[in-house]
N, C-alpha and C positions, 0 to 999 in steps of 0.2 A: 725407178718406173719399169723400165724393159727387163729386169731381174724379176720383179713380182710380174711380168708378162710373160715370164718362163725363158727370158732369153740371157743365155751363158752371157756373162761379161768379166771384163778386166780394167784393171787401171793402172796405167801407168804409172802415175804419181805413187802407187804403193807399190810399185815395183822398183819407183828410183829409190823408194827408201828404204828396201831390203837390199839393193844393192851397194850401199855402204854401211851395214850393220856391223858392228863390231865383231873382228876378226876376219872380215871379208876382202878379198882381193881389190875391191873397189875403194873401200874406206884405206886401202893400204895405198892405195895412187893417190886418193886426194889429198892422203898427209902428206906424200911425198912430193906432190903440187904446192901443195900451201901449205905447207909445216906443221907441228906436232902442236902448234896453240890452235889447229881447228878441231881439236877432240876436246871434251871435258875430263873431269877427273876420272870418272867413271871408265873414259874409254870412248863414249859415245859422240858421233859427229855434233859439234854446236853448228846446227841448219841454222841459227840466226847468225852469227860469227860470218859464216859462210856467205848467206845472204847478202850480208853488207859489203863482201868482197864481189861477189859475182853479179850483182844487180846494179853495181857502179864502175865495171870493168869488164866492156867485150871483151877481150882475149882472155881472161880469167872463165866468164862464161863459157867460151868455146872449149875452152882447155877442161874444165869440169863436164861439160857434154860427151866432149871425146871417150871419158871416162864412165860415167852414167849412161848414155845411149844405148852403147853395143849389149849390153847385159838385156836394158828394158826390150830391145829387139828381138835379143836372142829368145828370152824368156816369154814375150807377146807370141812369137813363130812357135814353139815349142806348145805353147797352150793353144793356141787353135789348131794345132796337130792335133790334140787328145781331145779336141769337141767331137762327141759324135755326131758327123751332120744327118744322116739319118732319123733321131731323136731332135737336133735342133739346127732347122735350118739358115736359123739366123744366130750369128754372134758378134757381139759388139766388143768393142778395145777403145776403153775410154783414155785419147791421148792429146792433152790439150797441147803439145807441139805439133802437132799432125805436120801441118803446112811447113812450119818451120824447120822441121826434119826432112822433109820429102817423100814422106808415107804416104801421103794422099793417093799416090797411084799404084798401092796395095792393096788397097781394098775395092770392093765391088760399090760400094757406096759409103758417102761422108755424111754424119750430120752434124751440123753444128749447132750449138746452144750458144744462145745470145740474148743479150739484154743493152739498153742502152748506156754508152759508158760512164754518167754519173753514179748509175746504178753498181754498174760493176766494179768502180772505184768505192763506194761504199761499202759494198759487201766483202771485197779483199779487207778493206781496212778490218771491219768486222770482224771474219774468218780468222785472219792471220795474227790479229793483235798488232797493227802496223800503224805507222807512221803515215798521214796523207801522201807525201814524199816516197817512204818508202814503196807504199803500194805504187804510186806513179811508176816508179823506176821498172816494180815487176810488170805491171801494164805494157809500159814500153817496149821490153823485150821480146813481146810477140806481136806477131800479125796485129795491122787493124783489126776489127772486129767485122768492119765492113765489107774488107777482102776478104775475110774468112767467110763471110756470106756468100759474099757474089760465086765462090769455089764452090760452096757446097751444094749436093745433091736434096738435102734436107733440111729443112731450120726450125727449131724450136726456139720461140721466143720467152723469157721466163721474166716479162716485166710485169707478167699481171698476175692473176691469182694462179694458186696452186693448183683448182681445178683446172683452171683455163690451161694450164701448162701438162697436165695429165691428159687433157681432151688433144693436146697435139702429140704427146707419146704413143697415146694410143692410135691416132691416126696415122702415123710415120710407122709405128708398128705393124697396123693392117696394110700398108701401101708395099709394107716390105717381103710381108711374108706372101703379096699375095691375096689377100682376102674378103 
């Protein structure tokens, strides 16, 4: 929705996937840490297999983050540097692990998108085709949503209708651009 309002955005999840593309230094580092069985026959990272490891082992998750997060941070910083602030007074980085990585202080304002925990669980199961236990372990790897909400400058609730969410986005956009 922010993109539809003309706000340049970048998605850290997309950058994280780019960090481990076949032939990348990131993928080589993941293979060195987790072994060659972590890639499929085509040389592509088996994300489901890796998730099964890192969402059940905090040390393994930390090791993966040490490989991927520097790439994401560097790419995000380069992207922000490329945004023409005279044309775009507002730009957004979508960073699901913003607080967990300590990046919240790097930004002028933080927007948290939140819903009830049961809704979050259902959405993760449906979106990622996971079992409920797998979804719970992924959610547990993040800061509780209540803490994220308490630290945010703006909160957009997605429990209601799409129209309600869109109205909240437009209001946050209005506040951020000073309109």
